[in-house]
C-alpha positions as a printed Julia matrix, in Angstrom:
145×3 Matrix{Float64}:
   1.46   -9.76  -25.5
   2.24   -8.92  -21.97
   5.7    -9.42  -20.55
   6.43  -12.53  -18.49
   4.88  -12.11  -14.84
   7.6   -10.74  -12.27
   8.36  -12.98   -9.48
   7.32  -11.29   -6.21
   9.77   -8.6    -5.08
  10.77   -6.52   -1.94
  11.81   -3.1    -1.72
  13.38   -1.02    0.97
  11.78    2.34    1.01
  13.76    5.0     3.16
  10.76    6.55    5.58
  10.5     9.78    3.55
   7.65   11.06    1.87
   9.35   10.98   -1.58
  10.02    7.83   -2.15
   6.23    7.06   -2.19
   5.64    8.61   -6.39
   8.73    6.04   -7.44
   7.6     3.21   -5.71
   4.33    4.16   -7.1
   5.41    4.31  -10.31
   7.52    0.74  -10.39
   5.06   -0.87   -9.95
   2.22    1.06  -12.37
   4.72    0.28  -15.11
   4.64   -3.75  -14.3
   0.82   -3.3   -14.59
   0.61   -1.53  -17.52
   3.26   -4.38  -18.9
   0.47   -6.99  -17.67
  -1.93   -5.41  -19.85
  -4.02   -3.82  -16.77
  -6.4    -1.34  -18.34
  -6.0     2.52  -17.23
  -8.75    2.27  -14.55
  -7.12   -0.79  -13.0
  -3.77    0.54  -12.85
  -4.82    4.03  -11.4
  -6.83    2.34   -8.5
  -3.84    0.1    -7.97
  -1.75    3.76   -7.71
  -3.96    4.49   -5.33
  -3.97    1.89   -2.69
  -0.03    1.72   -2.83
   0.66    5.19   -2.44
  -1.66    5.16    0.54
  -0.17    2.39    1.99
   3.38    3.08    1.52
   2.49    6.9     2.18
   0.86    5.46    5.49
   3.23    3.24    6.43
   6.09    6.36    6.45
   4.13    9.11    7.76
   2.33    7.42   10.44
   4.32    4.15   11.32
   7.89    5.66   11.15
  10.2     9.07   12.57
   9.31   10.18    8.47
  12.78   11.78    8.64
  14.94    9.29    6.01
  16.93    7.7     8.84
  14.53    3.9     8.87
  12.89    1.83    6.06
   9.17    0.48    4.98
   9.08   -3.14    3.35
   6.65   -3.31    0.61
   6.45   -7.16   -0.88
   4.78   -6.95   -4.0
   3.25   -9.76   -5.82
   1.68   -9.53   -9.34
  -0.02  -11.67  -11.24
  -1.83  -10.96  -14.55
  -5.66  -10.87  -12.44
  -4.37   -9.01   -8.81
  -1.57   -7.04   -7.4
  -0.71   -8.36   -4.02
   0.93   -5.63   -1.0
   2.45   -6.65    2.0
   3.63   -3.36    3.47
   5.85   -3.36    7.07
   6.93    0.17    8.64
   9.51    0.09   11.78
   6.98    1.03   14.18
   8.41    4.52   16.01
   5.57    6.79   14.52
   2.15    6.01   15.64
   1.12    3.72   18.25
  -0.06    0.37   16.1
  -3.54   -0.03   18.47
  -4.92    3.61   16.93
  -4.43    2.04   13.63
  -6.03   -1.47   15.01
  -9.21    0.71   16.85
  -9.69    2.05   13.67
 -12.72    0.73   11.25
 -11.49    0.66    7.54
 -15.57    0.46    7.07
 -16.11    3.8     8.16
 -16.28    6.29    5.94
 -14.97    9.53    6.84
 -16.95   12.63    7.44
 -17.31   15.25    4.24
 -15.79   17.97    6.48
 -12.43   15.45    7.28
  -8.85   17.05    5.55
  -7.64   14.13    6.47
  -8.28   10.31    7.16
  -9.35    8.4     4.49
  -6.44    6.36    3.36
  -7.42    2.78    5.4
 -11.56    3.51    4.32
 -10.22    3.98    0.56
  -8.08    1.27    0.87
 -10.88   -1.29    2.32
 -12.59   -0.16   -0.39
 -10.67   -0.67   -3.36
  -9.35   -4.32   -2.33
 -10.79   -7.73   -2.13
  -8.63   -8.21    0.61
  -7.57   -6.21    3.5
  -5.95   -6.99    6.44
  -3.49   -5.42    9.37
  -1.71   -6.71   11.98
   0.92   -5.3    14.61
   4.75   -7.32   13.95
   5.87   -8.58   17.25
   9.36   -7.16   16.34
   7.08   -3.49   16.18
   5.28   -2.27   13.37
   2.31   -2.84   11.66
   1.82   -5.35    8.51
  -0.42   -4.25    6.17
  -1.98   -6.92    3.61
  -3.91   -6.72    1.01
  -4.95   -7.93   -2.72
  -6.16   -5.72   -5.45
  -7.74   -7.45   -8.35
  -8.32   -6.44  -12.06
 -10.98   -5.54  -13.17
 -10.27   -6.08  -17.46
  -8.78   -8.2   -19.27
């Protein structure tokens, strides 16, 4: 029997890439406890990794002095994430101008994050926050169970 569903929770993640893996592992553990299958957990983990890593790497100074906010709501059938970056990195307009449904050239060494997130999620929304920075909202649905 799955563990009781947790209430939505917010994590403040320092803007250092070393924190991406622990955030992913924590959310993976909750999904496993909810009975999600291995493939669904792996896909959700990829989404979590890409969103949090992009927020740190591109939405901040990436020096550990700021934080990224991760709001996570887990249901039996889906995980919903809302990630806010501090806005001290790339101009959010650059991200908003990118078409996440457009495949990245095969010889590109980077730039697949938004495309992967778009393909793996039932919903994918981007916005520029009034106070600066980006907000990414996604819903990754469970296909097993």
